[in-house]
N, C-alpha and C positions, 0 to 999 in steps of 0.2 A: 607780766604773766607770772603766776606763782611757780616756785621751783618744787618739783615732786621727786623724792628719792626713796629708795628702800634702804634702810639703815639696820645693820646688825646690832641688836641690843644685848644679846647674850649668846654664848656658846655653852652647850650643855649636853651631857650624855643622855641618849634616848635608848631605853631598854627594848623598845619595840623594834627599831631598825638596827640596834646594836652598834651604834656609831655616834660620834659627836655631831650635833646638828646646830644650825644657826637659827635663832629666833629673830625675826625681822619685823620692823614697823615701816609702813608706808607713811612718810612724813611730808606734810605740805607746808612749805615756808612761804608766807605772803610776800608780795612785792614790797610793801611798806610795813614798818613795824606797827603792830596793833597795841595801843596803850592798855595797860591794866589787865593783860591776859595772863601773865605769869610765865608762859612758855613761848619761845620764839617760833614754834611750829604747832601744827594740828596733826594728831595721829588719825589717819583715815582707815587703816587696816593693819592686821597682824597676820603673820604666817610663819611656817617652819620651812627650812630649806629642803626637808625630806617629806613634806606633806603629801605630795602626789604619790610617792612610793607607798606611804602608809595607807592611803586610800585604796590603792591597787591591791594591797595585801589584806584589806578588810578592816583596818583599824580606823577609828574616828576619834578626833579630839578637837578642841577649840583651835589649835594651831594648824590643823589640816583643813579646817573649814567645815567639817561635817557634824560636829557635836559641841556646841558652845557651852554645854554644861559639864564637860570633863576636861580638866587640864592635868596631864600626866606629870607636869613639872612642878606642881604645887606640892610642897611637903605636907604630909599628913600630920595632924596635931599629936 
């Protein structure tokens, strides 16, 4: 049976909730190594530790799951 875990990939300051948040990935590790894949796991989903609070406050971004076209953590060019 594959192993499924939520892994913190980054801690970052969020100006919307005005605190440090964790960006997480849901990673699926297969039972057996898959040859020629390049990574030992598959990323199934991503979320923010404060995504629910943002949604309740009316904010939406790709990390809260409501707006895949806006990522507040991407630096502007």
